[in-house]
C-alpha positions, 0 to 999 in steps of 0.5 A: 527699437523705433518703427521708422516707417511709422515715424515717417508717417507721423511726420508726413501727417504733421507736415501736410496737416492731414491724413489724406495728404500724408497718404498721397505723399507716401503713396499709401491709402489714408486707412494705412496712414491712420493704422500706422499712427494708431499703432505707434501711439498705442506702442508709446502710450502717448498721443503724437498728433492732435487731430484737427484741421490742420492736424498738429503735433503734440510736444512729444510728436515734435521731438520725434519729428526732430529726431527723424530729421537727424536720422534723415541727415545721417542716412543722406551722409551714409548713402553718399558713401554707400549708394548701393544701400539705397533701395533701387525702386524706392523714392526717398523722402527729402529731409525738411529742416525746421528752423525759426527766426524773427520776421525782421531777420527774414526780411533783411538777411536770413532769407539770403542765408537759407537760399544759399544753403538750399542751392547746395543741399538736398534738404528742404526748409520750414522756417517758423516766424516768432519774436526774437525774444521767443524763438528760443522757446521753439528750440526748448520745446523741440519744435525746431533744430536751430533758431535765430534768437536774442537769447545770449545764454546757450539753451540746454542741449544747444550750441550757440554763436554770436551773429551781430546786432540788427540795428533799428531806427525809430522812424516816421514820415516828415508829415507825421513828425510835423503833426505829432511832434511839432515841439520835439519828441517828448513823453507827452507827445509820444502818449498821443502819437500812434505807434506801430506794433507787430504783435503783443510780443513786440517790445522794440518800441517800448525798449526804444522809449525807455532808452530815449525817454527813460521810462515806460509809456503806454502809447496808442498802437496800430497793429501790423504783423508784417515787416514790410507793412511797418515800412509802408505804414511809416511812409504813409504817415500812419504811425511811427515804428522801429524799422530795420536800418537795412530796410529804411536807409534809402528812405532816410537818405531821400528824406521820405522818412525821418528819425524821431531822434537823430542818432538814437538807434536801437541795436538788437544782438542776435545769436544762432542756437542749434540742437547739439545733436544736429549741429555737425550736420547743420554745419553748411547751414550754419556757415551760410547763416554766419557769413551772411550775418557778417555782411549785414549785421553790426559787429561789436567794436573791440 
């Protein structure tokens, strides 16, 4: 049988990033934390925590933390039915659910879903950010229980639901358009006009160019790892970027931003994938995610 007291200690170290902070969270001494972690690592014969500043989980450590989240949700359900089982003098640790999404979803609609969920749930959330083409890897590695992803194929051991598409517009300021595209948006002009990229994983600009021009181009790049900075940089004439329509609709309407090519959007289908073992206990979160997505994302026309 697993030592859940020791597992909670491991999770506390990973959550807080240090043995000292975990000790404060658990109301024990740092040496007690160190001893519990050492004993369970020796028993399992594997390292669970990478010591450092901050301390981080190994892949096995991540899987055990997700297992502990499942157990925590089951205990919450049990105590609702049998409150007498709760130790009278023991402060219960709240369950923290680890989920992943892309930055643009968080900036446009996903935060609303999470906020609605937290208003009715005792659980806390830890939202990880990654490119929509890579959030599925967080599920596959056991780092999260659920994720917003562009991966249509169900991940092994997961359930998945279609959410709709996040629409992007290739936009820039009128001044930028006048300076860099006086003769229209051509391959030659794109090779000289600075573009905006979130990070090395960001493929939206490349996909739009391939969709619009018909081939790959190596454009000059400004790197800006922030959804709002993309909008601000576009407005400031710094470069052209793929901005979510939800964030730039008013700017386009007012003429502060202009599409590089009219009526040439890029739609990115998104899916909600969740660990099958936790899916039933994530039902409230899933409901909020699906309902909010229906209000903000584009649905396929039938």
